[in-house]
N, CA, C and O atoms as CSV, one atom per row, in Angstrom:
chain,resi,resn,atom,element,x,y,z
A,1,MET,N,N,-55.854,-8.921,2.050
A,1,MET,CA,C,-55.144,-9.492,3.112
A,1,MET,C,C,-56.690,-9.983,4.005
A,1,MET,O,O,-57.124,-11.133,4.072
A,2,LEU,N,N,-57.230,-8.901,4.545
A,2,LEU,CA,C,-58.544,-8.980,5.332
A,2,LEU,C,C,-59.552,-10.282,4.659
A,2,LEU,O,O,-59.922,-11.262,5.306
A,3,ALA,N,N,-59.870,-10.015,3.243
A,3,ALA,CA,C,-60.455,-10.874,2.685
A,3,ALA,C,C,-59.754,-12.371,2.652
A,3,ALA,O,O,-60.455,-13.378,2.555
A,4,MET,N,N,-58.858,-12.411,2.708
A,4,MET,CA,C,-58.267,-13.640,2.814
A,4,MET,C,C,-58.548,-14.650,4.158
A,4,MET,O,O,-59.033,-15.772,4.019
A,5,VAL,N,N,-58.151,-14.055,5.535
A,5,VAL,CA,C,-58.292,-14.200,6.571
A,5,VAL,C,C,-59.687,-14.516,6.922
A,5,VAL,O,O,-60.017,-15.548,7.505
A,6,GLN,N,N,-60.473,-13.609,6.552
A,6,GLN,CA,C,-62.215,-13.743,6.550
A,6,GLN,C,C,-62.658,-15.096,5.680
A,6,GLN,O,O,-63.387,-16.014,6.054
A,7,ALA,N,N,-62.076,-14.948,4.574
A,7,ALA,CA,C,-62.250,-16.483,3.479
A,7,ALA,C,C,-61.708,-17.973,4.481
A,7,ALA,O,O,-62.370,-19.009,4.529
A,8,ARG,N,N,-60.446,-17.770,5.177
A,8,ARG,CA,C,-60.227,-18.998,5.844
A,8,ARG,C,C,-60.862,-19.327,7.165
A,8,ARG,O,O,-61.009,-20.461,7.620
A,9,LEU,N,N,-61.258,-18.068,7.787
A,9,LEU,CA,C,-62.159,-18.216,8.954
A,9,LEU,C,C,-63.485,-18.735,8.345
A,9,LEU,O,O,-63.869,-19.769,8.891
A,10,GLY,N,N,-64.034,-18.418,7.660
A,10,GLY,CA,C,-65.173,-18.707,6.907
A,10,GLY,C,C,-65.519,-20.198,7.102
A,10,GLY,O,O,-66.591,-20.671,7.479
A,11,ARG,N,N,-64.549,-20.738,6.814
A,11,ARG,CA,C,-64.342,-22.409,6.558
A,11,ARG,C,C,-64.026,-23.240,7.471
A,11,ARG,O,O,-63.758,-24.438,7.387
A,12,LEU,N,N,-64.068,-22.581,8.309
A,12,LEU,CA,C,-63.682,-23.366,9.679
A,12,LEU,C,C,-65.100,-23.453,10.329
A,12,LEU,O,O,-65.998,-22.614,10.262
A,13,PRO,N,N,-65.101,-24.841,11.074
A,13,PRO,CA,C,-66.775,-25.142,11.749
A,13,PRO,C,C,-67.273,-24.411,12.741
A,13,PRO,O,O,-66.562,-24.280,13.736
A,14,PRO,N,N,-68.214,-23.952,12.722
A,14,PRO,CA,C,-68.915,-23.061,13.973
A,14,PRO,C,C,-68.405,-23.324,15.159
A,14,PRO,O,O,-68.450,-22.468,16.042
A,15,GLY,N,N,-67.887,-24.445,15.349
A,15,GLY,CA,C,-67.272,-24.432,16.932
A,15,GLY,C,C,-66.088,-23.851,17.431
A,15,GLY,O,O,-65.907,-23.260,18.495
A,16,ALA,N,N,-65.095,-24.171,16.260
A,16,ALA,CA,C,-63.762,-23.617,16.013
A,16,ALA,C,C,-63.947,-21.713,15.729
A,16,ALA,O,O,-63.073,-21.032,16.266
A,17,ARG,N,N,-64.755,-21.159,15.135
A,17,ARG,CA,C,-64.976,-20.112,14.976
A,17,ARG,C,C,-65.370,-19.646,16.366
A,17,ARG,O,O,-64.728,-18.699,16.819
A,18,ALA,N,N,-66.055,-20.023,16.893
A,18,ALA,CA,C,-66.482,-19.582,18.634
A,18,ALA,C,C,-65.377,-19.775,19.278
A,18,ALA,O,O,-64.983,-18.880,20.025
A,19,VAL,N,N,-64.615,-21.003,19.134
A,19,VAL,CA,C,-63.253,-20.403,19.931
A,19,VAL,C,C,-62.336,-19.824,19.623
A,19,VAL,O,O,-61.277,-19.828,20.251
A,20,LEU,N,N,-62.555,-19.216,18.605
A,20,LEU,CA,C,-61.420,-18.180,17.985
A,20,LEU,C,C,-62.165,-16.605,18.660
A,20,LEU,O,O,-61.601,-15.695,19.267
A,21,ARG,N,N,-63.096,-16.702,18.404
A,21,ARG,CA,C,-64.143,-15.275,18.698
A,21,ARG,C,C,-63.903,-15.534,20.424
A,21,ARG,O,O,-63.630,-14.420,20.872
A,22,ALA,N,N,-63.898,-16.150,21.112
A,22,ALA,CA,C,-63.950,-16.185,22.740
A,22,ALA,C,C,-62.532,-15.686,22.928
A,22,ALA,O,O,-62.224,-14.653,23.522
A,23,ALA,N,N,-61.557,-16.704,22.243
A,23,ALA,CA,C,-60.028,-16.519,22.305
A,23,ALA,C,C,-59.595,-14.726,22.377
A,23,ALA,O,O,-59.025,-14.163,23.311
A,24,SER,N,N,-59.994,-14.213,21.302
A,24,SER,CA,C,-60.002,-12.933,20.872
A,24,SER,C,C,-60.427,-11.739,21.688
A,24,SER,O,O,-60.192,-10.553,21.458
A,25,VAL,N,N,-61.121,-12.297,22.722
A,25,VAL,CA,C,-61.574,-11.332,23.978
A,25,VAL,C,C,-60.590,-11.100,24.567
A,25,VAL,O,O,-60.378,-9.978,25.027
A,26,PHE,N,N,-59.637,-12.238,24.716
A,26,PHE,CA,C,-58.062,-11.770,25.779
A,26,PHE,C,C,-57.249,-10.813,25.054
A,26,PHE,O,O,-56.624,-9.973,25.701
A,27,GLY,N,N,-57.181,-10.840,23.778
A,27,GLY,CA,C,-56.005,-10.145,23.321
A,27,GLY,C,C,-54.726,-11.200,22.571
A,27,GLY,O,O,-54.981,-12.223,21.935
A,28,GLU,N,N,-53.778,-10.827,22.752
A,28,GLU,CA,C,-53.057,-11.750,22.027
A,28,GLU,C,C,-52.712,-13.061,22.474
A,28,GLU,O,O,-52.528,-14.054,21.771
A,29,VAL,N,N,-52.629,-12.941,23.973
A,29,VAL,CA,C,-52.513,-14.316,25.162
A,29,VAL,C,C,-53.825,-14.649,25.510
A,29,VAL,O,O,-54.589,-13.828,26.017
A,30,SER,N,N,-54.151,-15.887,25.250
A,30,SER,CA,C,-55.323,-16.168,25.925
A,30,SER,C,C,-55.142,-17.651,26.477
A,30,SER,O,O,-54.234,-18.422,26.168
A,31,TRP,N,N,-55.900,-17.824,27.112
A,31,TRP,CA,C,-55.698,-19.200,28.396
A,31,TRP,C,C,-57.242,-19.910,28.120
A,31,TRP,O,O,-58.345,-19.388,27.960
A,32,ALA,N,N,-56.743,-21.524,28.141
A,32,ALA,CA,C,-58.095,-22.399,27.674
A,32,ALA,C,C,-59.157,-22.235,28.609
A,32,ALA,O,O,-60.331,-22.048,28.289
A,33,GLY,N,N,-58.676,-22.317,29.886
A,33,GLY,CA,C,-59.716,-22.108,30.987
A,33,GLY,C,C,-60.589,-20.878,30.500
A,33,GLY,O,O,-61.786,-20.914,30.215
A,34,GLY,N,N,-59.655,-19.672,30.460
A,34,GLY,CA,C,-60.851,-18.492,30.275
A,34,GLY,C,C,-61.548,-18.717,29.029
A,34,GLY,O,O,-62.546,-17.996,29.028
A,35,VAL,N,N,-61.455,-19.471,27.853
A,35,VAL,CA,C,-62.003,-19.666,26.616
A,35,VAL,C,C,-63.073,-20.694,27.312
A,35,VAL,O,O,-64.287,-20.491,27.325
A,36,ALA,N,N,-62.540,-21.620,27.782
A,36,ALA,CA,C,-63.578,-22.732,27.977
A,36,ALA,C,C,-64.954,-21.782,28.855
A,36,ALA,O,O,-66.098,-21.630,28.427
A,37,SER,N,N,-64.512,-21.375,29.869
A,37,SER,CA,C,-65.657,-20.386,30.098
A,37,SER,C,C,-66.403,-19.560,29.524
A,37,SER,O,O,-67.500,-19.285,30.010
A,38,LEU,N,N,-66.050,-19.112,28.605
A,38,LEU,CA,C,-67.088,-18.489,27.572
A,38,LEU,C,C,-67.782,-19.211,26.653
A,38,LEU,O,O,-68.997,-19.016,26.624
A,39,VAL,N,N,-67.217,-20.161,25.737
A,39,VAL,CA,C,-67.862,-21.322,25.340
A,39,VAL,C,C,-68.332,-22.479,25.812
A,39,VAL,O,O,-69.284,-23.084,25.319
A,40,GLY,N,N,-67.552,-22.906,26.987
A,40,GLY,CA,C,-68.117,-24.179,27.740
A,40,GLY,C,C,-67.641,-25.146,26.807
A,40,GLY,O,O,-66.726,-24.799,26.059
A,41,GLY,N,N,-68.068,-26.208,26.728
A,41,GLY,CA,C,-67.641,-27.653,26.450
A,41,GLY,C,C,-67.205,-27.813,24.877
A,41,GLY,O,O,-66.633,-28.792,24.398
A,42,GLU,N,N,-67.579,-26.711,24.235
A,42,GLU,CA,C,-67.029,-26.481,22.703
A,42,GLU,C,C,-65.614,-26.096,22.579
A,42,GLU,O,O,-64.914,-26.032,21.569
A,43,ALA,N,N,-65.253,-25.782,24.174
A,43,ALA,CA,C,-63.984,-25.076,23.547
A,43,ALA,C,C,-62.859,-26.510,23.909
A,43,ALA,O,O,-61.709,-26.525,23.470
A,44,ARG,N,N,-63.425,-27.625,24.752
A,44,ARG,CA,C,-62.815,-28.764,25.066
A,44,ARG,C,C,-62.819,-29.764,24.186
A,44,ARG,O,O,-62.033,-30.711,24.231
A,45,ARG,N,N,-63.983,-29.555,23.074
A,45,ARG,CA,C,-63.996,-30.261,21.788
A,45,ARG,C,C,-62.947,-30.259,20.836
A,45,ARG,O,O,-62.321,-31.161,20.279
A,46,ALA,N,N,-62.885,-28.149,20.751
A,46,ALA,CA,C,-62.159,-28.047,19.685
A,46,ALA,C,C,-60.593,-28.399,19.994
A,46,ALA,O,O,-59.931,-28.711,19.004
A,47,THR,N,N,-60.094,-28.389,20.943
A,47,THR,CA,C,-58.864,-28.211,21.875
A,47,THR,C,C,-58.403,-30.069,21.432
A,47,THR,O,O,-57.354,-30.536,20.988
A,48,ALA,N,N,-59.558,-30.648,21.757
A,48,ALA,CA,C,-59.134,-32.207,21.797
A,48,ALA,C,C,-59.066,-32.576,20.027
A,48,ALA,O,O,-58.219,-33.341,19.567
A,49,ARG,N,N,-60.092,-31.896,19.200
A,49,ARG,CA,C,-59.575,-31.925,17.683
A,49,ARG,C,C,-58.246,-31.327,17.285
A,49,ARG,O,O,-57.493,-31.883,16.485
A,50,LYS,N,N,-57.992,-30.196,17.859
A,50,LYS,CA,C,-56.718,-29.870,17.507
A,50,LYS,C,C,-55.487,-31.010,17.789
A,50,LYS,O,O,-54.697,-31.502,16.984
A,51,ARG,N,N,-55.633,-31.228,19.208
A,51,ARG,CA,C,-54.768,-32.416,19.517
A,51,ARG,C,C,-54.568,-33.667,18.496
A,51,ARG,O,O,-53.490,-34.071,18.060
A,52,ALA,N,N,-55.865,-34.184,18.218
A,52,ALA,CA,C,-55.846,-35.346,17.568
A,52,ALA,C,C,-55.100,-34.976,16.016
A,52,ALA,O,O,-54.260,-35.766,15.584
A,53,ARG,N,N,-55.427,-33.851,15.294
A,53,ARG,CA,C,-54.664,-33.701,14.150
A,53,ARG,C,C,-52.803,-33.592,14.246
A,53,ARG,O,O,-51.988,-33.890,13.372
A,54,GLY,N,N,-52.572,-33.077,15.585
A,54,GLY,CA,C,-51.275,-32.906,16.066
A,54,GLY,C,C,-50.692,-31.735,15.437
A,54,GLY,O,O,-49.543,-31.392,15.716
């Protein structure tokens, strides 16, 4: 199971991985503002990409 999750995370773009890493600091619940302050503009770009995909 762990290998499967690692493989999927490994296929993500570096920016998306940075956002997930920052979000993991907060635990089960994270806030966009907190993540954005940890990774700066990358969080905003990743959020915009996610919204664009729907």
